[in-house]
C-alpha positions as CSV (number, residue, x, y, z in Angstrom):
1,X,-45.8,-86.8,23.6
2,X,-48.6,-87.8,26.0
3,X,-48.2,-88.7,29.6
4,X,-48.0,-92.4,29.1
5,X,-45.2,-92.1,26.5
6,X,-43.3,-89.7,28.9
7,X,-43.6,-92.2,31.7
8,X,-42.5,-95.1,29.5
9,X,-39.4,-93.1,28.4
10,X,-38.6,-92.2,32.0
11,X,-38.9,-95.9,33.0
12,X,-36.7,-96.9,30.1
13,X,-34.1,-94.3,30.9
14,X,-34.0,-95.3,34.6
15,X,-33.8,-99.0,33.8
16,X,-31.5,-98.8,30.8
17,X,-28.3,-98.6,32.8
18,X,-28.4,-94.8,32.8
19,X,-27.3,-93.4,36.1
20,X,-30.6,-93.1,38.0
21,X,-30.0,-89.7,39.5
22,X,-32.4,-87.9,41.7
23,X,-33.8,-85.8,38.8
24,X,-34.8,-88.9,36.8
25,X,-36.4,-90.6,39.8
26,X,-38.2,-87.4,40.8
27,X,-39.6,-87.0,37.2
28,X,-40.6,-90.6,37.1
29,X,-42.5,-90.4,40.4
30,X,-44.2,-87.1,39.4
31,X,-45.4,-88.5,36.1
32,X,-46.6,-91.7,37.7
33,X,-48.4,-89.9,40.4
34,X,-50.0,-87.4,38.0
35,X,-51.2,-90.2,35.8
36,X,-52.6,-92.2,38.8
37,X,-54.4,-89.1,40.1
38,X,-56.0,-88.5,36.7
39,X,-57.1,-92.1,36.5
40,X,-58.6,-92.1,39.9
41,X,-60.5,-88.9,39.2
42,X,-61.8,-90.3,35.9
43,X,-63.0,-93.5,37.7
44,X,-64.9,-91.3,40.2
45,X,-66.4,-89.3,37.4
46,X,-64.6,-86.1,38.4
47,X,-62.4,-85.7,35.4
48,X,-64.5,-83.1,33.5
49,X,-64.7,-79.3,34.0
50,X,-67.9,-79.4,35.9
51,X,-66.3,-81.5,38.7
52,X,-65.0,-78.4,40.6
53,X,-68.5,-77.0,40.8
54,X,-69.9,-80.4,41.7
55,X,-67.5,-80.8,44.6
56,X,-68.2,-77.2,45.7
57,X,-71.9,-77.9,45.7
58,X,-71.4,-81.2,47.7
59,X,-69.3,-79.3,50.3
60,X,-72.0,-76.7,50.7
61,X,-74.7,-79.4,51.0
62,X,-72.6,-81.2,53.6
63,X,-72.1,-78.0,55.5
64,X,-75.9,-77.3,55.4
65,X,-76.6,-80.8,56.6
66,X,-74.2,-80.4,59.6
67,X,-75.8,-77.1,60.5
68,X,-79.3,-78.6,60.3
69,X,-78.2,-81.6,62.4
70,X,-76.6,-79.3,65.0
71,X,-79.7,-77.1,65.3
72,X,-82.0,-80.2,65.5
73,X,-79.9,-81.6,68.4
74,X,-80.0,-78.2,70.1
75,X,-83.8,-78.0,69.7
76,X,-84.3,-81.5,71.0
77,X,-82.2,-80.7,74.1
78,X,-84.0,-77.4,74.6
79,X,-87.4,-79.2,74.5
80,X,-86.1,-81.9,76.9
81,X,-84.9,-79.3,79.4
82,X,-88.2,-77.4,79.2
83,X,-90.2,-80.6,79.7
84,X,-88.0,-81.5,82.7
85,X,-88.5,-78.0,84.2
86,X,-92.3,-78.3,83.6
87,X,-92.3,-81.6,85.5
88,X,-90.4,-80.0,88.4
89,X,-92.9,-77.2,88.6
90,X,-95.9,-79.5,88.5
91,X,-94.2,-81.7,91.1
92,X,-93.6,-78.7,93.4
93,X,-97.2,-77.6,92.9
94,X,-98.5,-81.0,93.9
95,X,-96.1,-81.2,96.9
96,X,-97.3,-77.8,98.1
97,X,-100.9,-78.7,97.8
98,X,-101.9,-76.4,94.9
99,X,-104.4,-78.9,93.4
100,X,-106.4,-78.8,96.7
101,X,-106.7,-75.0,96.4
102,X,-108.2,-75.3,92.9
103,X,-111.2,-77.3,94.0
């Protein structure tokens, strides 16, 4: 019996006047959710055996992207701070008359 038949029997059992106890409702919900999850994964193209490796590769790629983005921001901030400090040093040199000493 496949999943669709099991689900159909559970629905028939729950709706046929049988006492809908917690076990039947729980089984009905579990079968329906399993079937829906499999359908969703199949629609996304993740229903085969290679899907686990693909998702793992995507997670690694996303982690590497985040690391690269973080280090790029740190480098940009580092260069901005260095540039600002260089401007301060040049400003102090001009203020103290250092360009006049070089002539």
